[in-house]
C-alpha positions in Angstrom: 0.0 -0.1 0.1 1.4 3.5 -0.9 2.7 5.4 2.2 1.2 9.0 2.5 3.9 11.7 3.5 3.3 15.0 4.2 6.6 16.0 2.6 7.3 17.2 -1.0 7.9 13.9 -2.9 10.0 14.5 -6.1 10.8 12.4 -9.0 12.9 12.6 -12.5 12.5 10.4 -15.3 15.5 9.2 -17.5 14.7 8.0 -20.8 17.4 5.8 -22.5 17.7 4.8 -26.3 19.2 6.0 -29.3 16.2 5.2 -31.2 14.3 7.9 -29.1 16.9 10.7 -30.0 16.9 9.7 -33.5 13.0 10.0 -33.8 12.9 6.3 -34.8 10.9 5.7 -31.8 8.3 8.0 -30.5 8.3 8.1 -26.9 4.8 7.3 -25.1 6.1 6.9 -21.7 6.9 10.4 -20.7 3.1 11.6 -20.5 2.2 8.2 -19.2 4.9 8.7 -16.1 3.6 12.4 -15.6 0.0 11.4 -15.3 0.7 8.5 -13.2 2.9 10.4 -10.6 0.5 13.1 -10.5 -2.1 10.9 -9.5 0.3 9.4 -6.8 1.0 13.1 -5.4 4.7 12.8 -6.8 6.0 15.8 -8.7 7.7 15.0 -11.7 10.3 17.7 -11.9 12.8 16.9 -14.4 13.0 14.6 -17.6 16.3 13.7 -19.5 16.9 11.6 -22.5 20.2 10.0 -23.1 21.5 7.6 -25.7 22.7 4.2 -25.5 26.1 5.4 -23.8 27.1 4.0 -20.4 28.8 7.1 -19.4 25.9 9.3 -20.3 23.6 7.1 -18.1 25.8 7.0 -15.2 26.1 10.8 -15.4 22.6 11.3 -15.5 21.7 8.8 -12.8 24.1 10.1 -10.6 23.2 13.7 -11.0 19.4 12.7 -10.5 19.3 10.5 -7.9 21.0 12.6 -5.4 18.4 15.5 -6.4 15.1 13.8 -6.2 13.3 11.4 -4.0 12.9 8.8 -7.0 14.5 8.1 -10.4 12.3 6.3 -12.7 14.0 5.0 -15.9 12.9 3.5 -19.1 14.5 1.4 -21.8 17.7 -0.6 -22.3 16.7 -3.7 -20.3 16.3 -6.0 -23.5 18.7 -8.9 -24.4 20.4 -7.2 -27.2 24.0 -5.8 -27.0 23.1 -2.2 -27.0 20.7 -2.9 -23.8 23.3 -1.6 -21.3 21.2 -0.1 -18.8 22.0 -2.8 -16.0 25.5 -2.4 -16.5 25.6 1.4 -16.3 23.5 1.4 -13.4 25.6 -0.9 -11.7 28.5 1.5 -12.4 26.5 4.5 -11.2 26.4 2.7 -7.7 29.7 1.1 -8.1 28.5 -2.4 -7.6 28.9 -5.4 -9.8 26.3 -6.4 -12.6 25.2 -10.0 -11.9 22.5 -12.4 -12.5 19.8 -12.0 -9.9 18.8 -15.6 -8.7 15.0 -15.0 -8.9 15.3 -13.1 -12.2 17.0 -16.1 -13.6 14.5 -18.5 -12.0 11.6 -16.6 -13.5 13.2 -16.5 -17.1 14.4 -20.3 -17.0 11.0 -21.1 -16.0 9.3 -19.2 -18.6 11.4 -20.4 -21.5 11.1 -23.8 -20.6 7.3 -24.0 -20.6 7.4 -22.4 -23.9 10.1 -24.8 -25.3 12.1 -21.8 -26.4 15.9 -22.0 -25.8 17.2 -19.9 -23.1 19.9 -18.5 -25.0 22.9 -16.2 -23.6 21.1 -13.1 -24.9 18.0 -14.0 -23.2 20.0 -14.4 -20.2 21.4 -10.8 -20.0 17.7 -10.0 -19.0 18.3 -11.7 -15.7 21.4 -9.3 -14.9 20.9 -6.5 -12.1 23.1 -4.8 -10.0 24.3 -6.5 -6.9 21.6 -5.8 -4.1 18.9 -4.6 -6.5 15.1 -5.7 -6.1 13.0 -6.9 -8.8 9.9 -5.2 -10.5 7.2 -7.8 -11.8 6.6 -8.2 -15.1 3.3 -9.7 -15.9 3.6 -9.1 -19.6 6.8 -10.7 -20.8 8.3 -11.8 -17.3 11.7 -10.2 -17.7 11.7 -8.1 -14.7 12.9 -4.5 -14.0 14.6 -3.6 -10.8 15.2 -1.2 -8.1 18.5 -0.1 -6.1 18.2 2.6 -3.7 15.6 5.2 -4.9 16.4 4.5 -8.7 13.7 2.4 -10.5 14.7 0.8 -13.9 11.8 -0.4 -16.3 11.5 -1.2 -19.8 10.9 0.7 -22.8 8.1 -0.8 -24.3 4.9 1.1 -23.3 2.7 -1.8 -22.5 5.4 -3.2 -20.0 6.6 -0.2 -18.6 3.0 0.7 -17.4 2.2 -2.9 -16.1 5.7 -2.2 -13.9 4.6 1.0 -12.8 1.4 -0.8 -11.5 3.6 -3.2 -9.8 5.9 -0.7 -8.5 3.1 1.9 -7.0 2.5 0.4 -3.8 6.0 0.6 -3.0 6.2 4.5 -3.4 5.7 7.0 -1.1 2.8 9.5 -2.1 2.8 13.2 -1.2 -0.1 15.7 -1.0 -1.7 15.8 -4.6 -1.6 18.6 -6.8 -5.1 20.3 -7.1 -5.8 22.4 -10.4 -8.2 24.7 -11.5 -8.7 26.7 -15.0 -10.3 30.1 -16.3 -11.2 30.3 -20.1 -10.2 33.7 -21.3 -11.1 35.2 -24.9 -8.2 37.3 -24.7 -4.8 36.7 -26.0 -1.7 36.3 -23.7 -0.1 39.7 -24.8 -3.2 41.3 -23.3 -3.3 39.5 -20.0 0.4 38.7 -19.6 1.1 42.0 -17.2 -1.7 41.6 -14.7 -1.6 37.9 -14.7 2.2 38.1 -13.8 1.2 40.5 -10.9 -1.2 37.7 -9.6 1.3 35.1 -9.6 3.3 37.1 -7.4 0.6 38.0 -5.0 0.1 34.2 -4.6 3.5 32.7 -4.6 1.8 29.3 -3.1 0.2 28.7 -6.7 1.4 28.1 -10.0 -0.4 29.9 -12.7 -0.1 29.2 -16.0 -1.5 30.5 -19.5 -1.6 28.3 -22.5 -2.6 30.1 -25.8 -5.1 28.7 -28.5 -5.8 29.8 -31.7 -9.0 29.0 -33.9 -11.1 30.6 -36.5 -8.6 33.4 -36.8 -8.4 34.7 -33.2 -6.4 33.9 -30.0 -7.8 32.8 -26.7 -6.1 31.8 -23.5 -6.8 28.9 -21.0 -5.3 30.3 -17.5 -4.5 27.1 -15.2 -4.2 27.4 -11.8 -2.4 24.7 -9.6 -1.7 24.2 -5.8 -1.9 21.7 -2.9 -3.8 24.0 -1.2 -7.5 24.4 -2.6 -8.1 27.8 -0.5 -4.7 29.0 -2.5 -6.3 28.1 -5.8 -10.0 29.8 -4.9 -8.1 33.1 -3.7 -5.9 33.5 -7.1 -9.3 32.3 -9.1 -11.2 35.4 -7.7 -8.4 37.4 -8.6 -8.1 36.4 -12.0 -11.8 36.4 -13.0 -11.7 40.0 -11.2 -8.7 41.0 -13.5 -10.6 39.7 -16.8 -13.9 41.7 -15.6 -11.7 45.0 -15.6 -10.6 44.0 -19.2 -14.0 43.9 -20.1 -14.7 40.2 -20.2 -18.1 39.3 -19.1 -18.3 36.2 -16.7 
């Protein structure tokens, strides 16, 4: 069961793969993770995308794990030569990368039951940093793994999503971010100044403006976010009053 914490729980995501950077594969995991963590009350603060390069992965992991409560990675834990995430995470923690006995047993049973040869390539998917714990994979069996605050998952979206479902009960959950919005028929250039003043007067909220263009005219959606519902209400009242002064009828 997810533990509720009154502290701010933060996270970063590290997407690993040459195919993402080349555009050959379109990432579908970042948006899913952002939504998933928001629903858990975990604030996703940073996303990085790196190539299948050991030093780049090591540098990113070591920077991010010091800064945030959790790190979630996707990609690079398959059976091929360029699946180097387990090796890189091991190097980041300065521990050996070795066969995890439980992962090896799972995969041995899985392939035997299907009369498929358990090749050296497939055995690579049982390798984890020493001391890691496994993340269940109900889709294709080959597990992800956790070491300290780093959670390593597959890049295939349906598998990564299943791993997140398995992982979620082990995570601490913070206070959830609340959101409200105001539709504004004016463009950002008109409301930018007074909206900035409202943001300054309400530092416990985050106020964003998102322009829209339709049928030759601009409009804006104003979004107010906070972990405090009273703070959102107070800011929204000022936003609506600002729009009335600019001639917008409620």
